[in-house]
N, C-alpha and C positions, 0 to 999 in steps of 0.2 A: 312838782316834787311828791313823791310817793310817801304818805303818812302811814306810821305804824302804829296802831292801836294795842297798846299791851295791857293784858288782863292783869288784875291784881291777883297776888299770891293768895291761897285758902288759909294762909297763917300770918298771924300779925306778931309784932314784938319778937322777932327771931332772935334779935341781941339780948333778950332777957331769958332765952331758953337754956336749959342745962345742956350739955353735951349729948346726953342720952336721948332727951327730947328732939334736938336737932337730927340725931341719926335715925331716930325712929321714925320721925315724920318724914324725912327725905326718902326713906325706904319705902314707907306707905305710898308717897307719890310715885315712886320708881314702879312699883307693883302695876300700876295703871298703864304704863308704856306698852308692854305685850298686847294688851288688849285692843289698844289704838292700832298697833301694827296689824294685829289680826283682821281688823275691819278693811284695811287697805288692801288685802291679799288680791282680790280681783283686779284691782288697778295695777298692782304690782306683777301679776301674771301677765298681763297683756304688754307691759313694758319688758319683761324678760323674754317673750316670745318674739317680738320684733327686734330685739337686741340680736338674739340668736339668729335669726333670719338674716340679718345684715351682716354679721360677723362670719357666717359661713361663705359669704361670697366676698370676703376681704375687707370689711369694714372693722373699725376700731371703734372702742367705748371711750368717750371723753366725759370727765366729771368737771363742771365749773362752779366754783363757789367763793364765798368770801369768809374770812374769819374761821370759826369753828367748823363751819360747813365746809369751807375749801379744804381744811386741814384733814376732815375726815375723809373727803373724796381722795386725797393724795395717800393717805394712809391704806385705803381699800385698793387704789390702783397699784400701789408699791408692794403689796402682799400678794397679787396674783402670780407673778413671775417665780418666786420661791415656792409657793404653793402648788401651783399647777404646771410649771414649766412651760409657761407661755412667753414670747418676747417681750421685751420692756415697753414696746410700742403698742402692745394690744390694748391695754388699759392705761389712760393716761388721765392724771389728775392736775388741775390748774386752778391757781388761787389767785385772787384779786391781789397785787402788789408783788406778784411773783414769789421767788424762793425765799426771799427775805421775810415775807409774811408768814411763812410756815411757823417761824420761831418769834417773831416780834411783829406786833400789828403795824401797818403802814397806813398812815391817816388819810383818810378820804378815797383810798384805793377803789373801795367798792362802789362809789359813786359815778365811776366812769363807764357809761353804756356802750362805748365803742372798743374798750380794751379787750374783752373776753374774745371778740372775734380776731383781733390782732394777734392775741395770743395763740389761738387755734392755728391761724395761718402759718404760725412758725413751724407746723406740724404737716404741711400741706395737706390741709383738710380736704377731704374727698366726700362725694355724694352718698358713700356707702356707710360713712361713719354715723355713729349714735351720739348726739349730745345729751347728757342729763344735768340739768341745773340743781343744784342743792342749796336750799335756803330756808331756814327755820321760819322767818317771817313771811316769806313769799313775796317780798317787796325789793329786793336787792338789786339796784341797777345794772350792776356788773353782769348779773345772771340773766335779767330782763333782756339787755342789749344783746348778749350772746345767742339766747334762744331765738329773739325776733330775727337776727341775721341768718342764723341757720335754716330758720324757717322758709326765709326769702331764698335760701339758695337749695332749698329742696332736700334737706337732711331730715332724717328723724330725730325728733326731740322728745325729752321726759323732763320729768322734775321730782323732786322728793321735798315737799314742804310740809310745816307743822300748822299751818292755818288754812281755814276753809275759804274758797272763792277769793283767792289771791290773784295779784298781777300775773305772778309767774306760771301759776297753774293755768291761767288763761291763755299764755303763751305756748305751753307745752302741749304737744299732741298727745302724749301719754303721761298725764299727771299722777303723781302717788301723793295723795295727801293723808297724813298722819296726825290725827287732831288729838294733842295730848293735854290740852288745857293749860291753866296757869302754871309757871314755874314756881318753885318753892321760893326762890328769891326773885321778885317780879322782874321779868325781862331777861333773866339770865338763861338764854337759850342752850348754853353748854351743858345744862341740866337733863331735864327730860326731853327735850327737843333733839339735844345730841346724842342721847342714848338711843332714841327712836331713829335717826338717822343712821347710827352705826349698825343697828338691827337690819333696817332695810337696806344697806349697802352690803351687809353681809350674805343676805338672802338672794339679792340680786346677783352679785358676781359669782356666788357659789352655784347657784342655779344654772346660770349663763354657762359656766365653765364645765358642769356635768353634761349639760346639753350638747357642748362642743366636744365631748368624748375624753375630757382631761381627768376623769375619775373612771376607775375600774372596780365595779362592786361598791365598796364604801372606802377605797384607798386611794391616796394621793400618789398614783404610780408613776406620775411625771413631775413629782417634787425634785427640786435643786438638792443635791447631796452636798451642801454647804457647810455641814460641821458634824462633828462626832456623833451627836444625838441622832441627826438625820439620817447618817450612814448607818447606824445601828437599827434605826426604825426600817431603813430600806431592806436590810438583810432579814430582819423579821418577816417582811412582806413577801420576799423571794422564797423564804422557807415556808411560809404557810402556803403559797401558790404552787410550789413544785414538789414539796416534800424532802427537800435536800437538807442536810444538817446543816450546821452554822457555818462551819468551814468551807463547805462546798458552795453554800449561797453568797458568802462574802467573796469567794473568788470570782463566781459569776458575775456579781455586781460590779466588782472592781474591773472586770473585763469591759463590761458594757457600758458603765457609767450611768446607768439608768435602770430604774426599776422595771418599767414597761418592757424595756428591750431585752432585759435579762430574763424576764419571765417567757416572753413571746419566744426568744430564741431557743430556750429550754424546751418549751412545748412543740415547737416547730421539729426539733430532733426527736422527740418521743413519738410524734405522730407518723 
């Protein structure tokens, strides 16, 4: 059995603190997280580069995790299609316990070392896919087992963990270790660790999508036009890139249904 060593909070008697003291001290701890992420950028760069390499030849990105870590992976995966206009099976988030665990904890689900690979097999896992395990402690059996099997099958593996020298980092070919230190509430990894993981996943998926050509300049030209706000944003993008007025840009966007296609069609006619 993998043992987890939790570091004591830097603060005592939280239940006796005023609301202002609680908020101030939590904020003080949170300020250290971006600095911890900064130290891990070289590791993250290597993971991004190999992910781009694999996705360019048809690979997909899988996140596997349990609890908060699993939910963060699902969140990041679910935001890629609307933001970057990619298919829903390009980035896939899997959580121990299945979809039920997204909203409600499933007891002991994370302790099954075989289940992660079974979950991935449902997606016809391929040698070009990249598997990233997410676990604050770095000890989650669900993730360890998934990475170990993925390694055996010749897939690229990475991880995002918040402890040094963890079993999961040992399994991953491309470990990203963000050492955030003790949580404000001892052992509550939904705090600094969760924030660190969210930052890293933001950086990873955004960098990958930019490298795959899903951003033009600094604009989300492939975003899904799924509500009034995003349609209005799309119209502004077309106006900025083409010099058309609002009505003309709106008509062009409505015709093509995509910012990139609208801009490229206009530019091809002008050239």
